[in-house]
C-alpha positions in Angstrom: -60.5 53.1 1.3 -58.7 55.4 3.7 -61.5 55.3 6.5 -61.5 51.7 6.5 -57.7 51.3 6.4 -58.2 54.0 9.6 -60.9 51.7 11.3 -58.8 48.5 10.4 -55.8 50.2 12.1 -58.0 51.6 15.3 -59.4 47.8 15.3 -55.7 46.4 15.5 -54.4 49.2 18.3 -57.5 48.4 20.5 -57.1 44.6 20.0 -53.2 45.0 21.2 -54.0 46.9 24.1 -56.4 43.9 25.5 -53.7 41.5 24.7 -51.4 43.7 26.9 -53.4 44.3 29.4 -54.0 40.5 29.4 -50.2 39.9 29.6 -49.5 42.2 32.7 -52.9 41.6 34.4 -51.9 40.9 38.3 -53.4 38.1 40.4 -56.5 39.6 42.4 -57.8 38.7 45.8 -60.9 35.9 44.9 -59.1 34.6 41.7 -56.8 31.8 40.7 -53.1 32.4 41.8 -51.1 32.0 38.7 -49.3 29.0 38.5 -45.3 28.8 38.5 -42.3 26.5 38.6 -39.0 27.6 39.9 -36.0 25.6 41.4 -35.2 25.6 44.7 -31.8 25.9 46.9 -31.4 21.9 46.0 -31.7 22.1 43.0 -35.0 20.8 42.6 -38.7 22.3 40.5 -41.3 23.4 42.3 -44.2 23.9 41.1 -47.4 25.9 42.9 -49.9 23.5 41.4 -48.6 20.2 43.1 -49.8 22.0 46.5 -53.2 21.9 45.4 -55.5 20.6 48.5 -53.0 22.6 51.0 -52.3 26.2 52.1 -49.9 27.7 50.4 -47.8 30.8 51.5 -45.6 33.0 49.4 -43.2 35.0 51.3 -40.8 37.4 48.6 -37.5 37.8 50.8 -33.9 39.5 50.7 -31.9 38.5 53.4 -30.3 42.0 53.2 -33.2 44.5 53.7 -33.3 45.8 56.7 -37.3 45.0 56.9 -36.5 41.2 56.3 -33.5 41.2 58.8 -36.0 43.0 61.5 -38.3 40.1 61.4 -35.6 37.2 61.3 -33.3 38.8 63.4 -36.4 38.8 66.1 -37.0 35.4 65.3 -40.9 36.9 64.2 -40.4 35.2 60.6 -39.5 31.5 61.6 -41.9 31.3 64.7 -44.7 32.7 62.2 -43.3 29.7 59.5 -43.1 27.1 62.2 -47.3 27.8 63.6 -48.1 27.7 59.5 -46.1 24.6 58.9 -47.5 22.5 62.1 -51.0 23.4 60.7 -49.8 21.7 56.9 -49.1 24.8 55.2 -46.7 25.2 52.8 -44.3 28.1 53.2 -42.2 29.1 50.3 -39.7 31.8 50.5 -38.9 33.2 46.8 -36.0 35.6 45.9 -36.5 37.8 43.1 -33.3 39.8 43.2 -31.0 39.7 40.0 -27.8 38.2 40.0 -25.0 41.5 41.1 -28.2 42.9 43.6 -28.9 43.1 46.8 -30.1 39.6 48.6 -29.0 37.5 45.3 -27.1 34.5 46.5 -26.4 31.3 44.8 -27.8 28.0 46.0 -25.2 26.9 48.4 -25.0 30.6 49.7 -28.5 31.1 50.2 -28.9 27.5 51.8 -26.0 28.1 54.4 -28.1 31.6 54.7 -31.3 29.9 55.5 -29.3 27.4 58.2 -27.9 30.6 59.6 -31.3 32.5 60.7 -32.8 28.9 61.0 -35.3 29.3 58.5 -38.4 27.1 58.8 -39.8 27.7 55.5 -40.9 24.7 53.2 -38.5 25.7 50.8 -36.7 28.9 49.5 -36.9 29.5 45.5 -34.7 31.1 43.5 -36.9 33.8 40.7 -33.2 35.4 39.5 -34.6 36.3 36.7 -37.8 38.1 38.0 -40.6 36.3 36.0 -42.6 35.2 39.2 -42.4 38.2 41.0 -43.4 40.4 38.5 -46.2 37.7 37.6 -47.6 38.6 41.2 -46.8 42.0 41.0 -44.7 41.9 44.2 -42.9 45.2 44.9 -41.3 45.3 48.4 -39.5 42.5 50.5 -41.4 41.0 52.7 -44.4 41.1 50.7 -46.7 37.9 51.3 -49.6 36.5 49.6 -51.8 33.3 50.8 -53.6 31.0 48.6 -56.2 28.9 49.9 -56.6 24.7 49.2 -58.4 25.2 46.2 -55.6 27.5 44.7 -57.3 31.0 44.9 -55.8 33.9 46.5 -57.0 34.7 49.8 -54.3 37.5 50.8 -52.0 39.9 50.0 -50.1 42.1 51.6 -47.6 43.2 54.6 -46.7 41.0 57.4 -48.1 43.5 60.4 -49.4 46.7 60.2 -46.2 48.5 61.5 -43.8 49.8 59.2 -41.0 50.0 60.3 -37.5 48.4 61.0 -37.4 48.3 64.8 -37.8 44.7 66.2 -39.6 46.5 69.1 -42.6 47.4 67.2 -43.2 43.4 66.6 -45.4 42.6 69.9 -47.6 45.9 68.6 -48.0 45.0 65.7 -51.2 43.5 64.1 -49.7 40.5 62.3 -52.2 39.7 59.4 -50.8 36.9 57.9 -51.4 35.0 61.2 -55.0 36.4 61.5 -55.6 35.7 57.9 -54.1 32.1 58.7 -56.4 31.6 61.6 -59.7 32.7 59.9 -58.7 30.2 56.9 -58.4 27.0 59.5 -61.7 28.4 61.5 -63.8 28.5 57.8 -64.1 32.3 58.6 -64.0 35.3 55.6 -60.8 36.5 55.9 -61.7 39.8 57.5 -58.4 41.7 56.1 -57.5 40.3 52.9 -55.5 43.0 51.9 -53.0 45.4 53.4 -50.3 47.7 51.8 -46.9 45.6 51.9 -43.9 47.9 53.2 -40.1 47.1 52.9 -37.0 47.6 50.7 -37.8 47.5 46.9 -37.1 43.9 45.1 -34.0 44.0 43.1 -35.6 43.1 39.6 -33.1 42.5 36.8 -34.6 45.6 34.9 
């Protein structure tokens, strides 16, 4: 009887471990991007799956982060956003900073900040409980994901190849996101589907 109980306990532990693995499995290149819904700064509910048929870029953002400031103060991020949107790309900026932490802003303040920096994103989404950031395994700002028209994740990583807060490095860097989008539009295989994102740690709730 004790042996049977022990086997039952072991089976239960293995099953729980399997469920835990499923709960924390992060999206992989070549797999469907997890769907989500978040409110934008106008209070509108935005659902990722509503953009099926279009290329979508997810950009994790924190306007207090020096690495984000580098790409916005120089105009680099806005130029990339504009180029992408002119080709029909949906660009979603997502802030997963928790209330009281760097980067978190109420909707009206975030709207004013977006206007101040001249953001060309389609919209700015508020993820203050960090649920979507953790769903995607986002760790830093800026960190970017590209989803193809079929809803499959095709790129995850940094905006470019030089990890620094110096705007002078931007012209010298390889822009991974621009390259991936160009290859995607050309119907080519994305040559560098992953890179190591760099930036400030996302200021999650926990």
